[in-house]
N, C-alpha and C positions, 0 to 999 in steps of 0.2 A: 223701956228702950227709948233712947233719945232720938230726936229727929236727925236724920243723916246717916242712920245705920243701915236700913233696908227700905228702899222706896216702895217696893211692892207691898210690904207689910204696912207701911205708913198709909198707903192709899186706903186700905181697909180700916185700920185701927184708929188712925188719927184724922183722916179726911172723910171717912165714911163712904168711900167709893168702891164698889165691888164691880170691876170691869166686866162687861158682857162682850164687848168688841175691842180687840187689841190689834193695832197695826204695828208690825215689827219691820221697820224700814232699815235695810242693811242687815239681813238675818244671817248672812254667811251660811254655815252648814247646819244651823239650827241650835246653836248653843243655848239660846234663851227659851226655847220652846218648853222644855221640861220645867224650867224655873217658873214660867208663867202657869203652866198646867198644874203644878203642885199647889200654887197659892190660889189660882182662880180656876178650879176644875170645870166650871160650866161655861167658861168664856170661849168665844170663837176667835181664833188667832189667825191673822192674815200675815204671812211671812213673804217678804220681798227681797229677792237677790238677783242682780242683773248679770253677773258673770256666768256664762253658760256652764262651765265645768263645775263651778262652786254650786250653782243651782241644782245640778244633777245630784250632788251629794245631799243637799237640803231636801230635795224631793224624795229621795230614797229613804232618808232618815225619818221623814214625817209621814210616809205612805201608810203606815198602820196606826197613826195617831188620830183619834176622832176630834173633829172640830178644828183641824189645822188646814189652812188653804195656802198653797204655795204659788207664787207668781214670779216669772222670769223677767222682771222689769226693774228699772230704776225710776225714782221720782226726782223731778227737777222743776224748773220754771218754764220749760218749753215741752212741746211734743215733737219728738224726732227720733231717728236712728242715728247712732254715731259710732265711730271707731275710736276705741281707747286702748291704752297700753295697760296691761295687768301683770302682776307677778305670776310666774309660771306655776308656782305652787298653788293649786286650787283651793287649799284650806287657809290661805293667807288672810288675815284679818286687816291687812293694811291697805288693800286696794281702795282707790278713791277716784272720783271724777274731778276732783279739785285740780286747778291749774298747777298748783305747787307740786302735787304728787306726779302728775303727768309729765311735767318738765324734768323732774329728778329721775324718773324711770328712763327717759329717753337718753340719759347720759350713760346708761349701762345696758347695751343692746343684748348682752348675754342673759340678763335676768328677767326679761319681760317678753310678752308676746302680744300681738294686736288682736282684739276681738271686737265684734260688732254687737252693740246692745241697744235695747229699746228704752226710750225715756218718755215718761208721761207726767202730766200734772196730777197731783193727788186729788185736787178738786174734780177733775174730769173722771178719774177712776171711781171715786165715790158715787158720782152722779150716774155713771154708766152701769154700775153694779147695784144701784138702788140701796145704798147703805146710809141710813138716816143719821147715825151718830157714831162717833169714835170715842170710846171711853178713855182709852190710853193709846197715845201715839208715841212710840219709841223710835228715835232717830239716832243711828250710829253710822254715819257716812264719812267719817275721817276727813273733816274739813269742808264737806259739801252741804252742811246743814242749812245755810241761808238759802241756797237754791231750792232745797226741798220745801222750806217754809214759805218761800215766795210762791210756790205752786199750790199752796193750800190756803191762800188768803181768804177765799170766800167762806170756807168752813170756820176759819179762825174768827172772822168778823161776825159770824152768826152764832158763835159759841157752841158749835156742834162738835168740838173736840174738848172734852172735859179736862184731861190731863196730858201733859207732854213731858217726856223725859228725853233729854238729849245731851250729847257729850260736848264739852267746851274746854278750851284752854283759858288760863287766867292772866297771861301776858301777851300783849299784841306781838311781841317778838317770836312767839310760838306759832310758826306758820303751818305747823302740822295739824293743829286743831283750830276750829272756828273760835274766834275770840268771844269770851263771855259777854262783854259789853255790847257787841253787835247783836247777839241773840237776844239779850235782855231788852235792848231798845226796840227791836222788831216785835217781840211778843208783848211788850208793854203797850205798844200802839194799839194792840187788839184786846187790851184789858186783862192780859194774863199777869199773874203775880207769882214770884218765886217763893216756893214753900220750903225747899231744902236743897242742900248739895250733898251728893252721895258718891261713894267709891272714889275718893280722891286718890289719884295715882301720882306718886312722888318720884318715880323712876328717873324722870328727866328734870328734877327740881334744880340741880346744879346749873343747868343751862336755861332755866325758866320755861321748861317744856312740860310742866306738870298740868294735869287736867282732872276733870271730874264730871259727874252726871248731874244735870240740873233738872229739878222737878217743878213744873209750872202748873198752876190751876187756873181755869178760866174764870172770868168775872161772873158769868151766869151761874156756874156751880157754887162759887163762893157765896154769892148773895142769896141764892135760893135753896141750897141743899147742905152746905157745910155747917157743922157745929164745932165750935172750938173744943178740941180734945182736952185742953187743960182746965177749962171752967165749965164745960158741958153745954154751952150754947153759942 
């Protein structure tokens, strides 16, 4: 299987990382919980969803699943409570804290409702809950990825996040997704290197709105634990 097919499998087979602690930022109703559980049966999964109605569905779905911890919060670069507009359908995967999404929703008052959410910095959450290491940080926040990453700079700088998978767009004109170059520049500053691009979505390719998931590996893991899967060292 070539790189770019399944990042969860590549983490184990090509990178040699068997995640014990997974952070799922933007968990929605828990679509990725079983995906991770099947591949990493012993991992602790922390699922985060800020929209109250959506979180209720997430919590209900995960209530009987061992090792899954659900939190009704968003991550960003500040600690605050804020009012945001969200799509009324609580299962929607398009909700976002990004300015672009919020501005567009306000144009159609029939499609959204206002909710209050809690925002924390990921650095603070990890410290408060005494979590020494994140093996896999998954971020799917529909254009809010940079704010999430800005709130985890201490962990990134210390190499305490081994792998990051996050969604990105490939043209700056795609305002719906965070631009690949911005994510790459930020993570490169902290020593992270791009390993592969996964799940390329071409639905919006005609208007350059295509996107994919980027897998980054920390400098600490690369230099101390990684063995090249092609040549064995």
